[in-house]
C-alpha positions in Angstrom: 25.1 19.7 28.1 24.6 16.4 26.0 21.2 17.6 24.5 22.5 21.0 23.6 25.7 19.8 22.1 24.4 16.4 20.6 20.8 15.8 20.6 19.4 18.9 19.6 21.7 19.8 16.8 21.1 16.4 15.5 17.3 16.3 16.1 16.9 19.7 14.5 19.0 18.8 11.4 16.9 15.8 10.8 13.9 17.6 11.0 14.9 20.4 8.7 15.9 17.7 6.2 12.5 16.0 6.5 10.8 19.3 6.1 12.6 19.8 2.8 12.4 16.3 1.3 9.2 15.0 3.2 10.5 11.5 3.8 12.1 10.3 7.1 14.1 7.7 5.6 15.7 9.7 2.8 16.3 12.4 5.6 18.3 9.9 7.6 20.4 8.9 4.7 20.9 12.7 3.6 22.0 13.4 7.4 24.4 10.2 7.2 25.9 11.9 4.0 26.1 15.3 5.7 28.0 13.5 8.9 30.6 12.0 6.5 31.4 15.4 4.9 31.6 17.0 8.3 34.0 14.2 9.8 35.9 14.0 6.6 39.1 15.6 8.4 39.1 13.0 10.9 38.8 10.3 8.1 41.9 12.0 6.3 43.7 11.8 9.8 42.9 8.2 10.0 44.2 7.6 6.5 47.6 9.6 7.4 47.8 7.6 10.4 47.5 4.3 8.7 49.9 5.2 6.1 52.5 6.1 8.8 51.8 2.9 10.4 52.6 0.9 7.2 55.8 3.0 6.6 56.9 2.2 10.3 56.0 -1.6 10.0 58.1 -1.8 6.7 61.1 -0.1 8.1 64.3 -1.8 8.8 64.0 -0.9 12.6 60.6 -2.6 13.0 61.9 -5.9 10.7 64.8 -6.1 13.2 62.6 -6.0 16.2 60.5 -8.7 14.6 63.3 -11.1 14.0 64.7 -10.3 17.2 61.9 -11.1 19.4 60.1 -13.6 17.1 60.0 -16.2 20.1 59.1 -13.8 22.8 55.5 -12.1 22.2 55.7 -9.9 25.4 59.2 -8.4 24.7 58.0 -8.1 20.9 55.1 -6.0 22.0 57.4 -3.9 24.6 59.6 -3.2 21.8 57.0 -2.1 19.5 55.5 0.3 21.8 59.0 1.6 22.5 59.5 2.2 18.7 56.0 3.9 18.3 57.2 6.4 21.2 60.5 7.1 19.6 58.9 7.8 16.3 56.1 9.7 18.0 53.4 7.8 16.7 50.3 6.5 18.6 49.0 3.1 17.3 45.5 3.8 18.4 45.3 6.9 16.4 43.7 5.3 13.3 40.9 4.2 15.8 39.9 7.4 17.0 37.5 8.1 14.1 35.6 4.9 14.7 35.3 5.6 18.5 34.0 9.2 17.7 31.1 7.4 15.8 29.7 6.0 19.2 28.5 9.4 20.4 27.0 10.0 16.9 25.3 6.7 16.8 23.8 7.5 20.4 22.8 10.7 19.4 21.1 9.7 16.3 19.3 6.9 18.1 17.9 9.7 20.8 17.1 12.0 18.0 15.3 9.3 16.0 13.1 8.1 18.6 12.5 11.6 19.9 11.6 12.9 16.5 9.2 9.9 16.1 7.3 10.8 19.5 3.4 9.7 19.5 2.2 10.0 23.1 1.1 13.5 24.5 4.0 13.5 27.2 6.8 12.4 24.2 5.3 15.3 22.0 5.6 17.9 24.9 9.1 16.8 25.7 10.1 17.0 22.0 8.7 20.4 21.7 11.4 21.4 24.2 14.3 20.5 22.2 13.0 21.7 18.6 14.6 25.1 17.5 11.6 27.8 16.6 12.5 28.2 12.8 12.0 24.5 12.4 8.2 25.0 13.1 7.5 21.3 14.8 3.6 21.7 14.9 3.7 21.6 10.9 5.8 18.3 10.8 4.6 16.2 13.8 3.6 13.5 13.8 6.2 12.3 11.5 5.4 9.8 8.9 7.9 7.1 10.2 7.1 4.7 7.2 10.0 4.1 4.7 9.9 1.1 2.2 8.5 -1.9 4.0 9.7 -0.7 7.7 8.5 1.7 10.4 11.6 3.3 11.3 10.5 3.8 14.9 10.6 -0.1 15.3 13.2 -3.1 14.7 13.0 -4.1 11.2 11.6 -7.5 10.2 10.7 -8.4 6.3 7.9 -10.9 6.3 8.8 -13.6 4.0 6.8 -16.8 4.1 5.6 -16.3 7.5 9.0 -15.4 8.9 10.2 -11.9 10.0 13.7 -11.7 8.1 15.8 -8.7 9.4 17.1 -7.8 6.0 18.6 -4.5 7.3 20.7 -6.3 10.0 22.0 -8.6 7.6 22.9 -5.5 5.4 24.6 -4.2 8.2 26.8 -6.8 9.2 27.8 -7.6 5.3 28.4 -3.8 4.8 30.3 -3.4 8.0 32.7 -6.4 7.1 33.3 -5.2 3.7 34.0 -1.6 5.1 36.5 -3.2 7.7 38.1 -5.4 5.1 38.5 -3.0 2.5 40.0 -0.2 4.6 42.4 -2.6 6.6 46.0 -2.1 4.9 48.3 -5.2 4.4 50.2 -6.0 7.6 54.0 -6.3 7.6 53.5 -9.6 9.3 50.2 -11.3 10.3 51.8 -11.6 13.8 52.1 -8.0 14.4 50.1 -6.5 17.3 48.2 -4.1 15.0 47.5 -6.9 12.4 45.9 -9.0 15.3 43.9 -6.1 16.5 42.6 -5.2 13.1 41.6 -9.1 12.8 39.6 -8.9 15.9 37.9 -5.6 15.1 36.8 -6.9 11.4 35.3 -10.0 13.3 33.6 -8.5 16.4 32.6 -4.9 14.8 30.0 -6.3 12.2 28.5 -8.6 15.2 28.1 -5.7 17.3 26.8 -3.6 14.7 24.4 -6.4 13.4 23.0 -6.8 17.1 22.6 -3.1 17.6 20.5 -3.0 14.1 18.5 -6.0 15.1 17.5 -4.6 18.5 17.0 -1.0 18.0 14.8 1.2 15.6 15.4 0.5 12.2 16.2 4.2 11.4 19.4 3.3 13.2 20.2 0.6 10.8 19.5 2.8 8.0 22.0 5.1 9.2 24.6 2.0 9.4 23.9 0.9 5.7 24.2 4.4 4.3 27.4 5.2 6.4 29.0 2.2 5.5 28.4 2.6 1.9 29.3 6.4 1.8 32.7 5.4 3.8 33.7 2.6 1.1 32.8 5.3 -1.7 35.1 7.7 0.1 37.9 5.8 0.4 37.7 4.4 -3.0 37.5 8.0 -4.4 40.7 8.6 -2.6 42.4 5.5 -3.7 42.8 4.1 -0.3 40.5 0.8 -0.7 42.6 -2.2 -0.4 40.8 -4.6 -2.7 43.1 -7.4 -2.1 41.6 -8.3 1.2 38.1 -9.1 -0.5 39.2 -10.2 -4.2 41.2 -13.4 -4.4 44.7 -12.7 -5.4 45.0 -14.9 -8.4 42.1 -12.7 -9.7 44.1 -9.5 -9.2 47.1 -11.0 -10.8 45.2 -11.9 -13.8 44.0 -8.2 -14.1 
C-alpha cells in the first residue's frame, strides 16, 4: 500500500523529470516545486487557520480570559481550549501541512535511494517499481553528481582539509527563516499557541539539520528548495511577517 500510494508515484515522477532534463539534482528541485503546487490548497487552509487564530486572540473574550487567569496557567489553558471549542476552531489545524510533509520526506528519501541504485539486487528491486512508460533501462544508472555533491551520500564540501556540511547549514538557516517569517504576531507572548510556535521555531531547524547531515544530500536539496519556495509563496500572498526578522526600528524608518 505504501509503495503503491507514495513511493511509486514519487519515484516515477522523479525519473520522468530526470528523463526530460537530464540532471537529477534539478529534477529534485523541480519535483519540490511540483509538490508545493499540489499542496497549495493545504497551504491556503493553513493561512486561513492562522488568520482565524489571530482574530480569536484579538477578541474581547480572549483578552478577558488572559486577564482573569493570568496567575493560573492551568486554568488559562483550560479556558482557552473551551473557547476554541465554542468557536469551532482547532488550534492544531495550522500545523497539519507541516505534519503532512513528513510522509513526503520519507517517500522522497526512499525514492532517491531507490533511484540511485547501483548493485544488481538494488537494480532488480528498482525495476519492480518503475512504470513501463518511463523506460528505466535508458536512465539507469542515474548520474548522482550535482554541483560538488553525490546526491546518494551525505553532503560535505572539502574546505582546507575539512568536510563542511554546507547544505546542512543552509537547511538550518532556511528552515529557521521560514518558521520565523510565517509565524504571525501573538496577542500575548504567554499564550499557549505563542509558546508552541516558539518551540517549533527552535527545534524544527535543528531536526531538519540533523536529517540533512546524516541522510543523502538529495534530501537536503529538497529541504532547501522547499523552504525557499514556501517563503516565496507566502511573500507573494502577502502573508510573510517581516517583523520577526527585520528589527522594528528599521521597519519604522521605512
